[in-house]
N, C-alpha and C positions, 0 to 999 in steps of 0.2 A: 610791931616794931621791927625794923630791918636789922638783920644780924650784921655785926661789924665785919668789914672786909679784911681778909688776910692778904695784905699787900704783897708780901713775899711770895706766897703761894699763887696769887693771881698773876703776878709777873712771870713766875716760873712756868705756869700753865700756858700763858700766852706765847712765851718764847718757844716752848716745846711745840705748840701748834704751828707757829711760823716756820720752825725748823723742819717739821714734818712735811709741810707744803713745799719745801725746797728740796726734798729728797727725790733724786732722779730715778729711784727704783720703782718697781711695781707696787700695787697696793699690798696690804698684809691681811692675813686672817681669813681670806675667802677660800672656798673649796676649789679643788682642781676643776678646770672647765670640762664640760661634757656637752653632748648634743642636745639641741632643743627638740624634745620628744613630745609626741602626742600620747598622753598617758591617762589611764583612768584613776590614777592616784588622786585623792581629794586635794583640791586647790582652793585657797582663800585669797580672793583679790582684794587688795588694799587701796585701790584707786578711789578717788573721791576728794572730799574736803578734808584738808589737814590744817592744823594750826601752823602759823608762820610768823617769823620776824626777820628783819634784815639789818645787818650791821655794815658800816662802810668799809671795814678792814678787819684783817685777822687780829690785830692787836686791840681793836675796840670791841670785838665780839665778846659778849659776857662770858666770864669764866666761872659763873656760879654753877650750882648743881642743877642746871636747867633740864637735864635729861632724866631726872629722878621722878618717881611717882608723885611726890608731893609738889614738885615744880610744875608738872603737867596739870595736876588738878588745880593749883593756884592760877596758872595761866588761863585755863579754861573758864574759871569762875570770875577772875578779875577783869577779863577783857583786855589784858595787856598784850595779847597776841592777836594778830590778824588771821584771816583764813585764806587759803590758797587751794587751787585745784591741782591734783596730781593724777595723771601726768600733766606737766605744764612747765613753762619757763617763767620765772618770777618777773623778768623785765617785760613780759607781754601781759602781765596781770597787775600792772600798776606799781610795781616795786622796781624803780630804776627804769632805764631806757635801753633799747637794743642798740647795737653798734655793728658796723660792717667794715671789714677790711679784707683785701684780697691776699696780698703778700705780707705787708708790714704787720708786725706785732704792734698792738696799741699801747705798748709800754716799752721801757728800755730792754735791749737785748742783753740780759745779764743772767745767763743760765747758771744754775738751775733755779734761780730765784724768781718768784712771781713779783709783781709790783706791790708797792705799799698800799696803794688804793685798790683793794681787792675785796669786793663785796662778799659777805658771808651770809648765807641763808640758813636759818635754823628751822627744821621741820619737826613737828610733833604730831603723833597720831595715837589715840587711845582706842584699842580694839579688843574684841573678845575672840577667843579661838576655842570653840568647843571641840569635843572629841570628833574626829580622830587626831586633830592637830596637836592638842596638848598632851594626849596620852601616848603618842608614838614619836618616833624620830621625825623631826621636821627641819626644813631648810627655808631660809628667807632669801628671795631672789629679787635683784634689781636688774632690769634690762637696759637701763641707761640713765646715768647721772653725769652732768657736766659741771665742773671738770674733775673735782676731787671731793670725796665724802668720807666722813667718819660716822660709823653706825653703832648705836647702842640699842639694846632691848632690855627693858626693865632694869636700867641702870648698869647693865653689863656691856662693856665695849666689845663689839664683835670683830671690828677691823676697819679697813679703809678700802676705797675703790680708786683705781686709776684706769683710764681708758673709757672715755665718755660714752662711746657707742658699743660698749662691750658688756656682756652679762657677768654679774658677780653674784655668787651664792654664798650664804653663811649658815653654819650649823647653829640651830637654836634649840636643839633638844636639851631638856632640863632647864631651859630659861623661859621658854614659852609657857604661859599659864592659861587657865580656862577663861578668865575675865580680866578686864582692865589692864591689858598689856600696854606698855608705853614704848612706842618705837620712836626714837630720836635720831635725826640725821642732820649733821652739820655739813653744808655744802659750800665749798670755796669756788668762786667763779674762775679764779686763776690758780695755777699750781705749777710745779715743775712739769707736769704732764701737758700743760698748755703749749710748751715748746714743741710738742709732738702732734699738735692738733690745730695747725694753722691752715685751714682747709678751704679758703675762699668762700666764706659764708658768714652769716650773722653770728656774733658772739651771744649765745643764748643759754644762760646757766639754769640749773635746776634739775629736779627729778622729772625727766621728760618721757620716760617709758614706764611701763607698768611695774608695780611692786606686788609680789605675791608670796604667800606662804604655801608650801607644798608638804603634805604628809608623806613620809617615806616608809613604806612597809619594810619590815625587817628582811623579808625574802623578795624584795622588789628589785627592779632593774636600775642599776646606777647609770649605765650608759649602753648604747648600742650603736654599731656601725655597720652600714650596708655596703657590700661589695657586689656590684651588679655589672658585669662586663658583657660585651657582645662580640661574637666572632663573625665578622662579615663573610668569611670564607664558607661557612656552612650554615649560617643563620641561627646558631645556637647561642644561648645565654648561660652565664655562670653566676650563681647566686650564693653568697655566704653572708650570714648575719652574725657578727661577733658581738658578744654580750659580756659585760662585767656586772656582777651582782653587788647589792649593797653589803652583803656579807663578805665580799672578796676584796681584791686590791683596789685602791683608790687612785693609783698613779694614772695620769691621763694617757700615758703611752701603753697601758696594759692591754688595750685592744689590738695593738700591733698595726702594721701597715697593711695595705691591700694585698701585698705579696705574701708576707709571712703568716698573718692570721693569728688568731687566739685559739687556745685549745677548746674543744667542744665543751659546752656547759649543759649537763644533763638536766639541771633543774629549770632550764629555760627552753621552751619548745617553740618552734617556728611553724606557723600555719600560713599557707598561701594556696588555697584551693584552685585558683585559676592557673597556677603553675604546677599543680600536682604535688604539693608539699603539704603533708598532714601530720603535724606533731613531730617534726624532726628536731633533734637537739641543736641548739644554737652553736654555731661554729662549723657545722657540717656544710661542705660545698656540694651544690647541686648543679648538674648540667641539664638545661632545659632546651630541648630541641625546638626549632622553628618558633622562636620567640619574636614578637614584634619589637624592634628597638625603639628607644626614646630619642626623638629629635625635636628641635624647635618647631618643625612642621607637623610632626606626628607625635605629640607628647603623651605617649602611651604609658600609663602608670598602673602598677599592680599593687593591690593591697596585701601587705605582708604583716602578720600579727605575731608578736612575741609575747609569750605568756609564762609567768611564774605563778606559784600559788598565791602570791600577794598582789600582782600587778599585771596589767595588760598594756602593751605599747603597740600602737598602730603606725606602720610606716608605709609611705607611698613610694614605690620603687620603680625606677626607669632603668632599662638596660642600655648602656652605651659605653663606648671605648674611645679614648682620645689618643691621637698619635700625630707624629710629624714624619713625613717622608719627602725627600727631595725638596725641602723648604716649603712644603705645602701642609696646611693645617687640615687634618682629617678627623672626622668623627664617624665611627662605625665603618671605617675604611673609605669613606667618600669625602671629597673636599667640601668645605662649607664656606659661606661668605657671611661675615658679620656686618649686618646692616643696622648699626647700633646707635645708641644715645648714651650719654653720661647722665645719670640720675642722682641728684641730691634728694633727700627727703625734705620737703618744704610744703607748708600750708600757710596762706597769707594771714590767717588769724592765729593759728596754733604753733607756728614755727616748725620745728622738726617733728611734730606729731601729725602723722597722716593716718586718718582712720582707715581700717582695712578695706571697707567698701569703696572709699575714695581711691585707694591704691588699685583695687580691681578695675575701677573705671579708667584709671590711668593706663593700665596695661591693655585694656580693651581698645582704648584710643590708639595706642602704639600699634597693636596688631592690625587695626583697620587702616593704618598708614604704612604697612609693610615693614615695620621695625621688628627685627627678630633677635636683637641682642641688647644687653644692658651692662654697663660698667657701673658698679655701685660706688660712685665717687662721693667722698673719698673715705668710706668707712662701711662696715657691714650695715645693711638696712635693718629695719624692724624684723625680728625673727620670723614673723608670719608672712612677710613679703615673699620670701623664696618659695613658700608653698604655692603662691599664686603663679610664680614664674615656672615652677614645675608643671602646674596644671594647664596653663595657657600656652606654654611653649616659648621659652627664650633661652638663648645662649647667654650665660652670665659670667663676667669677670668679677669676682668678689674681692673687694679691696679691704686691706687691713686698715685699721683706724690709726693712720700714721701720715703726718706731713710736717716737715720742718722748714717750709718755704721762707719763713721770715729771716732765716740766716743768709739767704742769698744777697740781700742788700748790704751785708757786712762782709761780703767775700767768703761766706760759708765758714768763717772763723768759729770755732767751738761748736760746730755742728754735731749734734748728738749721734748722728749715724756713724761717726768714726771715733767715738769716745767710749772707753770701756765702762765708765760708771753708769752708762745708760743701757748696757748690754741686756740686763735682765728685764728691763722695761720693754725693750724690743721683742725679746723672746715671749714675754707674757702676752703682749698684744697679739702676736701671730698665733700663739697657741689658742687663745680665746676665740680668735676669728675662725681658725680651721676646725676646732673641736665643735663649736656651736653649729656649724653649717655643713658638716662633712657628709651628710646623708642626702643632699639635694642633687638630683640628676641634672638640673639646669646649670649648676656650677661647673664650668669646664676649665677655669683658671683661677689660681690664687694670685692676687696682686699684693706685693710686699708693702705697698703704700704709694704715695704720690709726692713728687717734688720734695724729696728728703735728701737730695744730694747723693753722695756715694760714701761707702765706708764699710768697715769690717762688721758692723752690727747688721747691716743689710745682708751681707754675705752669710752671716751666721744664721739668720732666720730663713734665708733661701735654702741653706743646707738642711736645716731642721724640717722645712716644709717638704722638700724632696724626699727625705727619709720617711717622714710621717705619712705622706700621701703621694706615692709615685704614680697614681692613676690620673692625676691632673697635671697641667702645665703650670709653671711659675712665671709670673709677669712682673716686670718693674721697668717703667719707661726710663728712669734715670740711669740705668745700666746700659749706656750706648755701646759699650764693648761687648755686652751680652755674655759676660763671663759666668754669671750664676743664674741666668734665666733661660727659658725655653722658647721665647719669641722675641724677635727684634721689634721694639716698640718706639714710636716717636710721637710727639705732639706738635701739631701745626707745621709739619713739614710742607714745603712748597710742592707744587705739582712737579716741578723739575726734579726735586729731590726724590719724590716718590717714584718717578719714572726711572731714575738712576738706580734706586734700590730694587725696583722690580726686575731690572735687567742684570743685576749684580750676580745672582745665582747662576745665570746662564753664560757668564763671561769668565774667562780665565782670571784667577787671582794673581795679583802682582807677585813677582818672585820673592820679594821681601815681606810678604804678608805674615803677620804674627799668628800664632795658634788661635788667639782670641778672634782675630778677623776671619780666619777660615771657619771657625765655629759659627760666627755670626752670619756668614754667607749661607749657611745651611739651615737657617731658621726662617719660619714664616714671618712676614712683616705685618704689623698691626698699627693703624693710626689710632692710638688710644684717645686722642683728642684732635679734632680738626673741624674746619668750617664753623668758626665761632659765630653762633647764632644770636647776635646782639642787635636789637633794633631791626631796621630794614635790611634783611639778609637771611641767611648767608649767601654771598655770591660765589660763583666759581665751582659749584658742585658738579657740573657736567664733566669737567676735566678730571676731577678725582674719580668719579664713577667710571669713566672710561678706563682708567688704569686698574681699578678694582676688577672690572669685568674682564679685562684682557690679560692680566697677569695672574697666573696661579699662585705666585708667591705672596701677592698682596691679599691677605685674608679679609680685608675690610677695615672698618673703622667705627668710631663712636663720635657723633656730632657733639660738640660742646655748645649747649647742653640741652636737656629736655625741658626744664621748667624755669621760668623767671622767678627770682626770689623776692619779689616785692612783698612788703608788709602792709596790711590793711589797717587804716586808722579812720577815725571820724573827724571830718573837717569841722570848723566852727559852725557851719550851717547844718551839720548833721549828716552830710553826705559821706558815704564810704569811699575813701580814696586810697590810692596805692603810693607808698613811699619807699625811698631807697637810701643808700648810705649818705650820711651828712644831714639827713632830715631830722635826726634826733639829737643834734648838738654834739656829735662826736668830734673830737679834735683830730683824730687820725681816721681817715676813711677813704674809700675809693669810689664815692659817688654812685652813679647808676651802673657801674660795672657788674653789680649783682643782678641787673635786669637783663639776663641773657638766657634765651630759651626758645625752643620751637613752639612752646605753648606759654601762655601767660600764667601768672601765679594762680589764677582761677581755672586753669586748664583750657582756656580758649585758644584754639589753634591760630598760630601766626602763619602768614603766607608761606614761609619757608618749610613748614611741615608738609604741605601738599606737594611742594616741589620735590622734597626728599622722597616722598612716597612714590611719585611717578618715576623719578630717576632710579630708585632702588627696587622698583617693582619686580617681582619674581618672574614676570613674563615680559619679554621685549617684543614689540610688534612693529614691523616695518611694512608700510603699505605702498605698493606700486599700482596705482589706479590705471595707468596706461596699459600695463601688462596683465591686469586683472589678477595680480598675485599678492599674497600676504606671507611674509616670512615671520614665523613665530619662534622666538628663542626661549627655551625653558631655562630660567635661571634659578629655579628651585634647587635646594641642596639634594633632595631625595625624591620629591613627588613628581609624578607625571602631571598631565593637564586634564585628566578626565573629570576632575571635580569642578572644572570651569566650563562655562558656556560662552561661546564667541558669537557676537552679533555685529552686523555691518549696518551702517546707515549712510545714505547719500544726503548731503546738505547743500543748499545754496544760501545766498545771503538773505533769502526770504524764509529759511527754516528747513526742517527735515522733510524731504519729499518721498523717500522710499527707505525701507529697512528690511532686514531679514536675518536669518541664522547662517553662520559660516561654519562649515564642516572642517575641523582641523584634525589632521592625522595624529595618531598616537605619537607622543613626543616625550621621551625620557628626559630626566634631569640632565642638564649640561649638554643638551643637543638642541637642534632646531629642525623645523619642518616648514614646508611650503603649502599653503592652502590656496585654492582658486576662488576668486570672486565671481559671482554670477554676472551675466551681461547686463542685468538691471542697474548696475552701478554706473553704467555709461549714461551720459547726458543725452537728452532728446531735444529737439527744437522747441518743445513746450516748457522746458525747464527754464524758469526766469532767473535773472541775477547776473552779476558780473564776476562772481567767484563761486567756486564749489569745492566740496571736500568729501572724501570717503573716510569714514571713521570706523575703526574696529574697537569694540568694547569687550574685555574679558571680565566676566562676572561669576560670582559663586552660584553654582547650581543649587546648593542646599545651604540652609542656615548653619552657622558654626557657633561656638561659644563666644565669639567676638564680633560677629557681623551677621546680618540677615541674608537670606537668598536674594540674589540680584545685586549685591554689593560689588562695585567696580574695583577690581584688583589692579587693572592696568588698561591702557588704551594706546592706540596708534592711529595716526592720521596722515593723509596725503591731501594737502590743501593747494589748490591751483587757482591762480588769477586767470580769468578768461580773456586771453588776448585776441582771440578770433571772435569778432562780433557776430559771426554767423552761428557760433556754437550755442549761445544762449540768447533768448529773446531779450533785447535791451530793455532796461527799466526806464529809459528816457531818450530824448533826442540826442544823437551823437554829436550834433553840431548846433548847440543852443544859440539863439539869436542874442545880439547885444543891444542894450538901450543906451542912449547918450546921456551923460551926466547933465545936471542942470544946476544953476546958481540959485541960492535962496538967501534970505536975510540971516539965516543961522549957519550957513555953510554950503558945502558942495553936496548936492543930493544925488545919490545913485539909488533909484527906486525909493524904498523906505529907509535906506541907510543914509547917514550924514557924516561927512568928513569935515573936521575943523581946518580951515585953510591956514590958520596961524601955526598949527602944530603938525598937520598932516596926519593926525590920528582920528579915530572914529569917535563920534559923539553918540550915534545910534547905529545899531546893527539890526537890519530888518525890523525896524521900529522899536527895538528894545534899547534902553539907555545902557551905555557901555563906556568903559575907559580902556584905551589901548588902540592897537596892539603895541606892546613894548617888546624889545628883543631880550630874550632871556638866555643866559649862559651859566647861571648859578642855580643851585637848589638849596633848600633848607638842609643843612648838613645832617646826614644820617650818622648813627653812632660810629659806623666804620670810617666815615670821613674825618672823625675826630681822633682816630688812632694813628699811631706811627706804624706803618707797615713793616713787617719783619724783612721784607724784600728791599726796603728803602730806609734803613735805620738812620741814615745821615740826613734825611729830609724831614721837615716839619709835617704835621698832619695835613691832609688835603684841605680841610676846612680852613686852616690857617693860611695856606698858600693861596687859596681862592680869595680870602679876605684881603690878604696883602696885595694881590693883583687887582683888587677892586671889582671882582666879578659880581659882587652883591650891590654895586653902586654904579652900574652903567647908566650914563645920562645921554640924552639925544641932542644932536644939533641938526636942525632941519636944513638940508642943503638945497632944497627946492621942490616945488610942486608944478607939474606941467600936464598939459593935455596931449595925449597921443592918440588921435582918432577919437574913439569913444571910451578910451581908457585914461584914468587919472593915475599919474606916476608920481610917487612920493619917494624922494631920495633923502636918506637920513644917515648921519654918522653917529654911531653909538660907541662911547668910550668911557673908561673909568677915570676918576680924578687922579691926578699926580702921575699918570702913566701916558706913554706915547704909543699906545696900542689901541685897537678898537676893531669895529666891524662896520663896513659900509653896506647899507641895505638899499634895495630898490623894491618898493612895494607897488605893484600894478593892480589897480582896482577897476573892475568893470561889472556892470549890472547885466546879467543874462536872464533869460526866462526861467532858469533854474535857481537863481539867487545871486548873491553878491560874491563875485569871484575875486580871489587874491592869488596873484602869482608873485612870489617873493624870492629875491636872491640875496645871499649873504656872502660878503667878501671880506675876510679878515685882513688887517694891515698891521705893520709894525712887528717888533721882535717879541712875540708872545713867548713866555717862558713857563707857562703852566697850562695843563690840559683844562678843558672846560668840563663842567658837570653835564651840560646839555646844550642844545641849540634849538631855539624855536621862538614862538611868540606867546605873549601873555595878555589875556583879556580879563577885565573885572566887570561883573554885572552886579547891580545894586539890589539883588534879590538872592536869598538863600537857594541852594539847590534842592530840588524835590526828587529828581531821578535822572539817570543817564541810561539811554539805550544805545547800544553800539553793535556793529558788525566788525569782528576782529578777534584778537586773542582774548580769551576769558576762561573762566569767570573772574579770576583774580588779577592782582597787580603783577607787573613784571618790569624788570630793568634789563640792561644788556646781558647780565650774567645771572639773572634769576627768571622766574616765571615758567619754569619747565613743566609745571602742572597745567598750564593754560593751553587750550587748543582753539582752533578757529571755529567761530559760530556766531550766532546772534544772542546777545546777552543784555541783561538789565540789572541795575544796582541802584540802591538808594544812598543817601549821604553817609549812612553808617558803614556801608560796604565799600564806598569809594575812598574812605580814609581809614587807615589802620591806627587804632588808638594806642600807639606806643606810650609807655609810661612817661618817657621823656619825648616830647613832640619832635617830629622830624619829617622829612619828605617821605611820602608814601602814595600809593594809589594809582600809579601810571598804568594805563591800558595801552597795550602795544598792538601793532598791526591793524590799526583801525582804518577801514575804508569808508565808513559812514557812521554818523552818530546823531543822536537827538537829545538835547539837554532841556529838561523841563524845570522851570524855576517855580519858586513857591507861590508867586502871585499869578501863575498861569501863563507866563511868557514861555515861548518855546523857540529854541535855537537849534537848527539842524546844521550839520556840516558833512561834506562829502569830499573825499580825496579825489583830485583830478588825476587819476592814476595813469591815464594815457599820456600825461605830460611829464611824467617823471618815473625813473626806474627806482622804485622804493619797495620796502616791505610793509608799507602802510604808515599811517601817522601814529604818533604817541600822544595820547590825550590824558591829561591829569585834571581832575576837577576837585577842588578843595573848598571847604568853608572858610579857610583861613589863608592869609597871605604867607609867603615864605618868611617874611620878617617876623610875623607873629609866631610862627612855628619855631623859628630859631631863637627867639627871645624869651621863650617860656620853658620853665624847667619841669613842669608837671602837667599832664594832660588835663587834669581838672581845673587848671588855672587859665586855660585858653578862654578868651572872651566869647560872649554869646555872638554867634555868627549872624551877620546881616547881609553878607555878600557871597558871590560865587566867583572863585578864582580859577580861570580856565587856561591851561597851557596846551599848546599844540606844537609838538616838537618833531624835528626830523632826525635829530641825533640825541643820544642819551647814554651816559656812561653807566657802567656797572657799579656795584656797591662793594665788592670784595669782602675781605674779612680782617681789615687792618686793626680792629679793636684788639685782636689777639691773633696774629698770624699774618699771612701775606695780604698785600693790598690788591687793587684791581689789576687783573691780568692785562697785558698790553693790548690784546685783541678787543678788550671791552672799554678802553679809554677813548676819550674824544679829543683828539688833537685839533688845534685850531685849523679850520679848513673851509673852503667854499662849500656852499650848499644851496639847494633850492627847495621851496615849499609851494605847493599848489593845492588850494582848497576852495571849495564853494560853500558859502554859508547859505543854507536853504531856509525858506520860510515854510511853516506847516501848511499842509494842503487845506484849502478852504472847505 
C-alpha cells in the first residue's frame, strides 16, 4: 500500500529545489579544488550501469524518499527504474532528445531562473566499498555533471555541483560503508549555471565523466604543485614541488604562487633520479644545470615522484618559462608560433565523452598535420587529455568553463559578468580550472572564458589568476582593451585588421592614446578563432599565414574548429547517418552551424586540414629550378632541420622521371639556407611531356610518436609549362589536321560526335551520349555562401544574391548555327529570367585527328550587379563515374582561395574522392590547373580532355566531376538523402570564385571573386587510344 503523500511537505521540498536551481552562486558542500594527480591511493571506479528515471521538470520530479536504502532496493526489485550508462548523456540513451544552439538560450533569458520545462534525471547506484575505502578517509569525485546536481550517499546529502566540466569532490568519511552503499544523484538539465555555459554545442545533460571513490591515507598528499622554470641564458632549470598534506591546511591557496612557494614539508620527499634529486623535502628549490626544456617540438618530460609514508604521487614535469618581450610571445626565451585549432570534446555516438585512446588518435592526427597548439574551447577537457598534450607536445590555452553568449541578443542586459550576485560562481569556476590543471607543462595560458561580455567579475578572476599563477599568461578575447589580460586576442578579425594590428607595435601611438591602449600595443596578438572551417573551406588561409609568418607580434592563431559536432543516429533503413541542429525537433536551433571542423565527427580529414598543414608547415621550401637553387626556411620554434631528409624529384606530365637526395646546410630555427640542386633536374630532349616540375619533399628521418619515418612534413615545387616545343619531346602533332563536318538524319556529325541543329548542343561526344554543354555561372552553395560576411554585413548572403540574380536559372536562346570552313559555330545567348543581363557565347566546334575541339568565348552583357560563382561549361553523361585521371593540381580539391595542399602532378581519384561528403551537401571536388584528364564511366565509356594551352594564357582548366547535379546538392539537407546516382555531371571552368569564411567571419577576398568578365575556353575532347 502506498503511503499517503504529505502535500505541504512535498510542495515545500519542490519549491526549495526550484529555488536552489535558481541560485547564481557556486555549488555547496564540495571540497576545495586540487590538482588531478596520479596517485597510488586506492581508487574505486563507479562507472557502468546505474538505475535512472527522468522527470519533465523540477516541480514534477518525485519528492519522495527516493535516495534512501529502502527506495533503492524497491526500485531495483520493482523494475520502476530504467538503466543508464555512466558516463553518458541521458538524451543520447533514449531519454529525451539532444538540442543544439549556438548563441541563443533555448529558453527565456530570465536570469538566474532556469525554464519551467527543465528535465530532471535521478541516478541511483548500489555499490560495495571494501577496505581500505570504508575503513579510512575517503572522497567521492565527479569529473563532470551537466548542469547541476545534488548528491546523497546512504541518505546523507553531501552537497551540490555547479560547473559542468569541472571536478567536484565530496567528503564521505563516516558515511561510506562496506556493502550496499546507495549513491543518489539528482541532475537538472538547466539551472542558473546554464547562463554561464552557453558554449556553441549540443545541450547534453547527465553524468558524462567518471565517478570515483578514492581512499585518502591519513598521511597522504592532499595536493601538489610543480614549479619548473627554464633559464634560457644558462640552460639551467629550477624545480620546486610544493605539497600540502591531508593532515595540514585545506585552503586551496595554501600551496602559494610560483613565486612565493610553500614552506618545506619534511614528511613528503621528492625523488627525480634523472635530475639528481634523491629524497629532498618537498618545497625545496633545486637548480638543475643543462636541463633540456619542454617545448611543443621537444616535449621532454621528467618523472618526479613525491612520497609520504602513506602515498606516492607521480608527476611528469617539463621545464619551461613563458614571457612577453616587445609584444612577442616567448617560451624559454624564444618566439613561438601557435599553429592551432579550437577543440571541443565530441564523439558522434557518446557526445562529450571521448575515450582516451580516441583522444590520443586525435592528437596524433593533429601532429601529423603540423598542428602544435590547442585552445580547449570552451571549457577544461577531460583531466587525462592534458597528459597526452604534455607527452606529444602541444601549446595549450586552457579555457575556463564560462560563456554567457546568450545575453548578446538582448543587448547584454543582466549579463552575469558584471553582476555581483554571480561573483562567487565566477571565482569558483576559475579556481577549479586552475587548480585541477596547474601541473601541466603544455598549458601556457589560462583563458577566463569565451564570449561572456565584459565586467567586474571577469576582472576579479583575472586578478586572482595572476596572483595564483604568475608563471602563465592570462587570455580573454572579450577584453579588447586588454586591461586585465596578457595577450591581445581577437576572433575572426579580417586580414586587413590583422595587418594593422601587426604593424601597431612598430608605429608611434597617437598622442591621445589611453594607458590601456598603450598597454595593448605592447602585447602579442593571437587569433583565438579564425578561418571558420565549415563545409567547403576555409578559404583565405594564405593571407593570414603570410601575416603570421612576417609579423613577430602575431603569435599565431586557432582555426575554428577541429571537429564537426554531428551526432550519429540510425535511419529507418538501419543506416548510420549524421544529424545536426533541428533534426531532433528543437524549436530553437542553429541548424548545421554545429557542423564545422577540419575533420568530420568521425575524425575523417576534410580538405581544409591538408591545406592548413601545408601552409603552417614548419619548413618553407621555395624552388628555383632555373637557378638550381632551393631556399629552405626553418619555421620551427626551436628545432634545426637535422631530423629531416630532403629529396628532390623531377616530374613531367607522364610521371616522375628522376629523383635523389638534396643536401641542405644546417639551418637553425627562424633562419633560412640555400641548397643547390643537381644538374639532373634539368630536362633533356628525351623527357616527354608539355609540363614539368621540380618537387622537394621534407620527410622525417626517423619514426616519432606521431608519424613513421618518411612522413612528409612539407614540400615545395616549381612547376613550369613548356612553352618551347624543343624543350620536351611533344606528345602529339603540334598542328592536328581538321575533318569536315557532315550532315546526318540525327544531326551534325563531327567524327563520332553529334550536334543537335535545333539547340546547337551536343547529343553525343566521341560516341558517348551527353547533354550540353550549358553555360554555368552558379554553384551549389557551400556553407560559406549561405553566411553574411562580416566584411559585408549590409548585404544578403551570396547564395541569396546569386538566386535573386538568377544565376541558378540561366536559359539559352540559340542565336544561330553556321559553318565556317570546317568549323561549326554555335552562337547562343544565356540569360536568367526576369533580368536584362546575360552572357553571349560563341562555341566553335571542329573535328581534328586528336578529337573534338571546342574554342569558346564568353561575353557578358547588361548591368550585372553580382559576382559569379564560376564561369565554364557543364556536361551530363548518362553513366555514373568510375574514375578520373588528370594532370594538374592534386591530389585534392581546390578553389581560388583553397587547395594550398595541392601540387602539380599526375593524379587519379574515384567517385568517393571526387566528392567531399559534407553532412549538408554542397559544391565540392574541383580539380584545378588541369592540362589533361580522362574520365572513365561505369559502363566502360571513356572521355578524354586536353587543354589547348597554346591558344590561351591560363593556369589550366578547372574540372569538377560529381554524381549529382548542383540542383540536387542544393536541394538536399543531409548527405544520406542524396538520390542514387545514375549520371556524371562534369564542369570545365575557366574562372572560379573562392569560398571565404562568411559563415562566421569575412567573406571571399576581392582577389578571389569572379566579376562578370569576358573569357575564353579551349579544350579538345579526346577519344581513348584504340
